[in-house]
C-alpha positions as CSV (number, residue, x, y, z in Angstrom):
1,M,-14.7,-15.9,-9.3
2,S,-17.0,-17.1,-6.5
3,G,-17.0,-14.9,-3.2
4,F,-14.8,-11.7,-4.5
5,G,-16.2,-9.0,-6.8
6,F,-16.1,-5.1,-7.6
7,T,-18.9,-2.6,-7.8
8,I,-18.2,0.6,-8.9
9,S,-21.2,3.1,-7.8
10,A,-20.1,6.9,-8.7
11,T,-16.7,8.3,-11.0
12,D,-16.1,11.6,-11.3
13,G,-13.9,12.1,-14.1
14,K,-11.5,9.4,-14.2
15,A,-12.0,8.6,-10.3
16,R,-14.0,5.8,-9.0
17,T,-15.8,4.6,-5.6
18,G,-17.2,1.8,-5.3
19,V,-16.4,-2.1,-3.2
20,I,-14.6,-4.8,-3.4
21,D,-16.5,-7.8,-2.1
22,T,-14.5,-10.6,-0.4
23,P,-15.7,-13.3,2.0
24,R,-14.1,-11.9,4.7
25,G,-15.6,-8.3,4.3
26,A,-16.1,-5.3,2.2
27,I,-13.6,-3.1,0.9
28,R,-14.8,0.6,0.2
29,T,-13.0,2.1,-2.5
30,P,-10.9,4.0,-2.9
31,A,-8.9,2.3,-0.5
32,F,-5.5,3.3,1.6
33,M,-3.9,-0.5,3.0
34,P,-1.8,0.2,6.2
35,V,1.1,-1.8,5.8
36,G,1.5,-4.6,8.2
37,T,5.3,-6.5,7.4
38,A,5.9,-8.8,9.8
39,G,2.7,-9.8,10.9
40,T,2.1,-6.4,12.3
41,V,1.1,-2.6,11.6
42,K,4.1,-1.5,14.3
43,A,3.1,0.3,17.8
44,M,-1.0,-0.7,16.7
45,L,-2.9,-3.4,18.0
46,P,-5.3,-4.7,15.0
47,E,-8.3,-3.5,16.7
48,S,-7.2,0.2,16.4
49,V,-5.8,-0.1,12.9
50,R,-9.8,-0.9,12.3
51,A,-10.6,2.1,14.3
52,T,-9.1,4.2,12.2
53,G,-11.0,3.1,9.2
54,A,-9.1,0.6,7.7
55,D,-11.1,-2.5,5.8
56,I,-7.8,-4.2,4.6
57,L,-4.1,-4.5,5.5
58,L,-1.3,-6.0,3.3
59,G,1.2,-8.5,4.8
60,N,4.6,-9.2,3.2
61,T,5.8,-12.2,1.8
62,Y,9.4,-11.6,2.1
63,H,9.4,-10.9,5.5
64,L,6.8,-13.4,7.0
65,M,8.9,-16.1,4.7
66,L,11.9,-15.7,6.7
67,R,10.9,-15.0,10.0
68,P,8.3,-16.4,11.6
69,T,7.8,-19.1,7.8
70,A,4.7,-19.4,6.0
71,E,4.5,-23.2,7.1
72,R,4.8,-21.9,10.9
73,I,1.8,-19.6,10.2
74,D,-0.6,-22.2,8.1
75,R,0.7,-24.8,11.3
76,L,-1.1,-22.2,13.4
77,G,-4.0,-21.1,11.6
78,G,-3.0,-19.0,8.5
79,L,-1.7,-15.8,8.8
80,H,-5.3,-13.5,9.9
81,R,-5.6,-16.1,13.3
82,F,-2.1,-15.3,13.3
83,M,-2.2,-11.7,13.9
84,N,-5.6,-11.3,14.9
85,W,-7.1,-9.3,12.0
86,E,-10.1,-11.1,10.7
87,R,-10.6,-8.9,7.8
88,P,-9.6,-8.8,4.2
89,I,-5.7,-9.0,4.1
90,L,-3.3,-8.5,0.6
91,T,0.2,-10.1,0.4
92,D,2.8,-8.7,-2.0
93,S,4.6,-11.3,-3.7
94,G,8.3,-10.6,-2.5
95,G,9.9,-9.6,-5.4
96,F,10.1,-5.8,-4.7
97,Q,12.1,-6.6,-1.0
98,V,13.8,-9.5,-2.8
99,M,15.7,-7.1,-5.5
100,S,16.0,-4.2,-2.4
101,L,16.8,-5.9,0.9
102,S,18.4,-9.2,0.3
103,E,21.9,-9.9,-0.2
104,L,24.1,-11.6,-2.9
105,R,20.7,-13.0,-5.1
106,K,21.1,-14.1,-7.9
107,M,18.3,-14.1,-11.0
108,T,17.4,-16.7,-13.8
109,E,14.7,-17.3,-15.7
110,E,13.5,-19.6,-13.1
111,G,13.5,-17.2,-10.5
112,V,15.5,-15.5,-7.9
113,T,18.0,-17.1,-5.4
114,F,19.2,-14.7,-2.5
115,R,20.2,-14.6,1.4
116,S,18.4,-13.4,4.1
117,H,18.8,-10.2,5.3
118,V,18.0,-11.4,9.0
119,D,20.5,-14.4,9.2
120,G,22.4,-14.9,5.9
121,S,20.7,-18.5,5.3
122,K,20.2,-19.6,1.5
123,H,16.6,-19.3,0.2
124,F,14.6,-19.9,-3.7
125,L,11.7,-17.6,-4.9
126,S,10.0,-18.2,-8.3
127,P,6.7,-17.7,-9.2
128,E,5.5,-20.9,-7.9
129,R,7.2,-21.0,-4.9
130,S,5.3,-17.2,-4.0
131,M,1.8,-18.5,-4.9
132,E,2.5,-21.3,-2.4
133,I,4.0,-19.3,0.5
134,Q,0.7,-16.6,-0.1
135,R,-1.3,-19.4,-0.6
136,L,-0.2,-21.1,3.1
137,L,-0.1,-17.8,4.7
138,G,-4.0,-17.7,3.6
139,S,-4.4,-14.0,2.1
140,D,-7.5,-12.9,0.2
141,I,-5.6,-11.1,-2.1
142,V,-2.8,-12.4,-3.8
143,M,-0.3,-10.7,-5.9
144,C,1.8,-12.0,-8.9
145,F,5.2,-12.5,-8.5
146,D,7.4,-9.9,-10.5
147,E,10.8,-7.9,-10.8
148,C,10.8,-4.7,-10.0
149,P,14.0,-2.7,-11.4
150,A,15.3,0.3,-9.6
151,L,15.3,3.6,-11.7
152,P,16.8,5.1,-12.9
153,A,17.2,1.9,-15.5
154,T,17.8,2.1,-19.5
155,E,14.8,1.5,-21.2
156,D,16.2,-1.8,-22.6
157,R,16.8,-2.9,-19.2
158,V,13.1,-1.9,-18.3
159,A,12.1,-4.0,-21.2
160,E,13.9,-6.8,-20.1
161,S,12.6,-7.0,-16.7
162,M,8.9,-6.2,-18.2
163,R,9.0,-9.1,-20.3
164,L,10.5,-11.2,-17.5
165,S,7.7,-10.1,-15.0
166,M,4.7,-10.6,-17.9
167,R,6.2,-14.9,-18.1
168,W,6.4,-14.9,-14.6
169,A,2.7,-13.5,-14.0
170,R,1.3,-16.3,-16.8
171,R,3.5,-18.9,-14.1
172,S,2.0,-17.2,-10.8
173,K,-1.9,-17.8,-12.5
174,E,-1.1,-21.6,-13.5
175,A,0.7,-22.1,-10.0
176,F,-2.5,-20.2,-8.5
177,G,-4.5,-22.2,-9.4
178,D,-8.8,-22.5,-8.7
179,R,-9.2,-20.7,-5.3
180,P,-12.9,-19.5,-4.8
181,G,-13.0,-16.4,-2.7
182,H,-9.2,-16.1,-3.1
183,A,-8.0,-12.9,-5.6
184,L,-4.8,-12.9,-7.8
185,F,-3.6,-9.7,-9.2
186,G,-1.2,-9.1,-12.0
187,I,1.1,-5.7,-11.9
188,Q,2.1,-3.6,-14.4
189,Q,5.4,-2.8,-15.1
190,G,7.6,-0.7,-17.9
191,G,8.6,2.0,-15.9
192,V,7.9,5.5,-17.3
193,T,7.8,4.0,-21.3
194,R,4.1,4.5,-22.3
195,E,4.7,1.0,-25.1
196,L,6.2,-0.7,-22.3
197,R,3.1,0.0,-20.5
198,E,1.3,-1.0,-23.3
199,E,2.6,-4.0,-23.3
200,S,2.5,-5.3,-20.4
201,A,-1.2,-4.4,-20.3
202,E,-2.2,-6.3,-23.2
203,A,0.0,-9.3,-21.7
204,L,-2.0,-9.4,-18.2
205,T,-5.3,-9.0,-19.7
206,G,-4.4,-11.5,-22.2
207,I,-3.9,-13.7,-19.2
208,G,-6.8,-12.5,-16.9
209,F,-6.5,-11.7,-13.6
210,D,-9.0,-10.8,-10.6
211,G,-7.4,-7.2,-10.3
212,Y,-4.4,-4.9,-11.8
213,A,-2.0,-3.0,-10.4
214,V,0.3,-0.1,-11.3
215,G,3.9,-1.2,-10.2
216,G,7.3,-0.2,-10.7
217,L,6.3,3.7,-9.4
218,A,7.4,5.1,-6.2
219,V,10.9,4.1,-6.6
220,G,12.7,7.5,-7.3
221,E,11.1,9.0,-10.2
222,G,9.2,12.0,-8.4
223,Q,6.1,12.5,-8.4
224,E,5.6,14.1,-11.7
225,A,7.0,11.5,-13.8
226,M,4.8,9.0,-11.7
227,F,2.0,11.0,-12.7
228,G,2.8,11.5,-16.3
229,V,2.4,7.5,-15.9
230,L,-0.6,7.5,-14.5
231,D,-2.5,10.0,-16.7
232,Y,-2.3,7.2,-19.4
233,A,-1.7,3.7,-17.3
234,P,-4.7,2.8,-15.4
235,G,-6.9,3.3,-18.4
236,M,-4.6,0.5,-20.2
237,L,-6.3,-1.7,-17.4
238,P,-9.4,-3.3,-17.3
239,A,-12.1,-0.5,-16.5
240,D,-14.7,-2.9,-14.1
241,K,-11.4,-4.5,-11.8
242,P,-9.8,-2.7,-8.8
243,R,-6.6,-0.9,-10.0
244,Y,-3.8,-1.2,-7.1
245,L,-0.8,1.4,-7.1
246,M,1.8,-0.2,-5.5
247,G,3.8,1.3,-2.6
248,V,1.8,5.1,-2.6
249,G,2.3,7.4,-0.7
250,K,1.9,10.5,0.5
251,P,-1.6,12.3,0.8
252,D,-0.5,14.5,-2.2
253,D,0.3,11.3,-4.5
254,I,-3.2,9.5,-3.2
255,V,-5.1,12.5,-4.0
256,G,-3.1,12.2,-7.3
257,A,-3.5,8.5,-8.0
258,V,-7.1,8.8,-7.1
259,Q,-8.3,11.6,-9.4
260,R,-6.4,9.6,-12.1
261,G,-8.5,6.7,-11.4
262,I,-6.7,4.6,-9.2
263,D,-8.9,2.3,-6.4
264,M,-6.8,1.2,-3.9
265,M,-3.1,1.9,-2.4
266,D,0.0,0.7,0.2
267,C,2.4,2.9,2.0
268,V,4.9,2.3,5.2
269,L,4.7,6.4,5.2
270,P,2.1,6.8,7.8
271,S,3.2,4.3,10.5
272,R,6.8,5.4,9.7
273,S,6.5,8.6,10.0
274,G,4.8,8.4,13.2
275,R,7.6,6.6,14.9
276,T,9.8,9.5,13.5
277,G,7.7,12.0,14.8
278,Q,6.3,13.4,11.6
279,L,3.0,14.2,11.6
280,F,0.5,14.6,8.8
281,T,-2.4,17.2,9.6
282,R,-4.7,19.2,7.4
283,R,-2.5,21.8,7.2
284,G,0.3,20.2,6.3
285,V,3.2,18.2,7.6
286,V,4.5,18.8,11.1
287,N,7.3,17.9,13.4
288,I,6.6,17.4,16.9
289,K,10.7,16.9,17.8
290,N,10.6,20.9,17.3
291,A,11.0,23.2,20.3
292,R,8.0,25.2,19.4
293,H,5.6,22.3,20.5
294,A,7.3,22.1,23.8
295,D,5.1,24.8,25.6
296,D,1.8,24.4,23.2
297,P,-1.0,22.9,25.2
298,R,-3.3,23.1,21.9
299,P,-3.7,19.9,20.1
300,L,-1.9,18.7,17.2
301,D,-5.1,19.2,15.0
302,E,-8.3,20.0,16.5
303,H,-10.4,19.0,14.0
304,C,-9.2,15.2,14.4
305,S,-11.0,12.8,16.6
306,C,-7.8,10.3,17.0
307,P,-6.8,9.8,20.8
308,A,-3.6,11.8,20.5
309,C,-5.4,15.1,19.5
310,R,-8.3,13.9,21.4
311,S,-7.0,13.6,24.6
312,Y,-3.2,14.9,24.5
313,S,-1.4,18.6,24.2
314,R,1.4,18.9,21.7
315,A,3.6,19.8,24.7
316,Y,3.1,16.4,25.9
317,L,3.6,14.6,22.3
318,H,6.3,16.3,22.1
319,H,7.8,15.5,25.5
320,V,6.8,11.9,25.1
321,F,8.8,11.9,22.1
322,R,11.9,13.4,22.9
323,A,11.8,10.6,25.8
324,G,11.7,7.9,23.8
325,E,8.8,6.6,25.2
326,I,7.0,4.1,23.5
327,I,3.3,5.9,24.0
328,S,4.8,8.2,21.5
329,S,5.0,5.2,18.2
330,M,1.5,4.6,19.9
331,L,-0.1,7.7,19.5
332,L,1.5,9.7,16.8
333,T,1.3,6.7,14.3
334,W,-2.6,5.9,15.3
335,H,-3.1,10.0,14.3
336,N,-0.9,9.5,10.8
337,L,-3.3,6.3,9.8
338,H,-6.3,8.3,11.1
339,Y,-5.4,10.9,8.7
340,F,-5.0,8.8,5.6
341,Q,-8.2,6.6,6.2
342,E,-10.0,10.3,6.9
343,L,-8.6,11.3,3.7
344,M,-9.9,8.4,1.8
345,A,-13.3,8.9,3.1
346,G,-13.5,12.3,2.2
347,L,-12.2,11.4,-1.6
348,R,-15.1,9.0,-1.5
349,G,-17.6,11.3,-0.5
350,A,-16.6,13.8,-3.1
351,I,-16.1,11.4,-5.6
352,A,-20.1,10.1,-4.7
353,A,-21.5,13.8,-5.3
354,G,-19.5,14.6,-7.8
355,R,-17.6,17.3,-6.2
356,L,-14.2,16.4,-6.5
357,D,-12.5,18.9,-8.0
358,A,-13.6,21.5,-5.1
359,F,-12.3,19.0,-2.4
360,V,-9.1,18.3,-4.3
361,A,-8.7,22.1,-4.7
362,E,-9.8,22.7,-1.0
363,F,-7.2,20.2,0.3
364,H,-4.3,21.8,-1.6
365,A,-5.5,24.9,-0.2
366,R,-5.7,24.2,3.3
367,R,-2.4,22.5,3.1
368,A,-0.3,25.2,1.2
369,E,-1.5,27.4,5.0
370,G,0.7,25.3,7.0
371,D,0.7,24.5,10.4
372,I,-0.8,27.0,13.4
373,E,1.3,29.7,14.5
374,P,3.6,29.2,17.7
375,L,2.1,30.3,20.4
């Protein structure tokens, strides 16, 4: 496909580092994609998100189709212009949100009819409509429309859902058509069952995509089960295409996924946690709302160069969080996104240098130390 490509520059075990090339810029892998659900990463300016080191953002088909609508965004020049982010954007298909958020949904072979969680209006989403919405948004990486059953589910239910998703994947590919410079990713399903994952991978590679996602994880199965699947699932997908683990995750999830051959991830965690006062640092998670920070003049993390750590004390961050000030969400979200992007840069460097095992050991050792002692 012209204008879209993937180059692996180094490997260390199953881990890879490289670059996804798009007409809107390069994406360094392994990549973490901040989530801009409704055309914004909450509490952040686009240039601030870029300053943290993000190469690509994720937009949400379901939310944007309901408000302000894909047709309106298209009339206004597409999602990049609309939200003032000129770099690559990946849009999800809307399938996961339809299953988890909408009311009174009815699913058939054709697609899903559902009522909006915003105003109760009735909508229909199918592989063809999902491709149309993502085309109107103008995203660089488009995801197939799929169904993601909530776990735990019976193996029969997971198998039935996976096969439906594979039929929808073929329809997504046909509806996507020929769009130079834009990529379409297929999504592997199959829950935690190896044979179903294998069947799904074979179906997807038979159709042929520009990249492949490992879907249906991080939906309540726990880290051990997720890593169990990631021990084999990425290896079932073409080695020369990007592999994207959807909806992950915590820093130790990310590190474990990269070790197992994943190239791309996304999660609301850094931004959502920032707004609730939960901060990710080299020494684990810090809850800024705790009283121990009220008189602490020290920075959150003395080794971090984000604005929250560079210019403000723990006491101040505690105060503005407790007072419900908007600057709290701004600073704490910036810190978390900065930490996540710094982690990705560290992983890329370690893979390139062939010292990933040492990097991972140090990562776990520092987190095990816990936060600095209270004053």
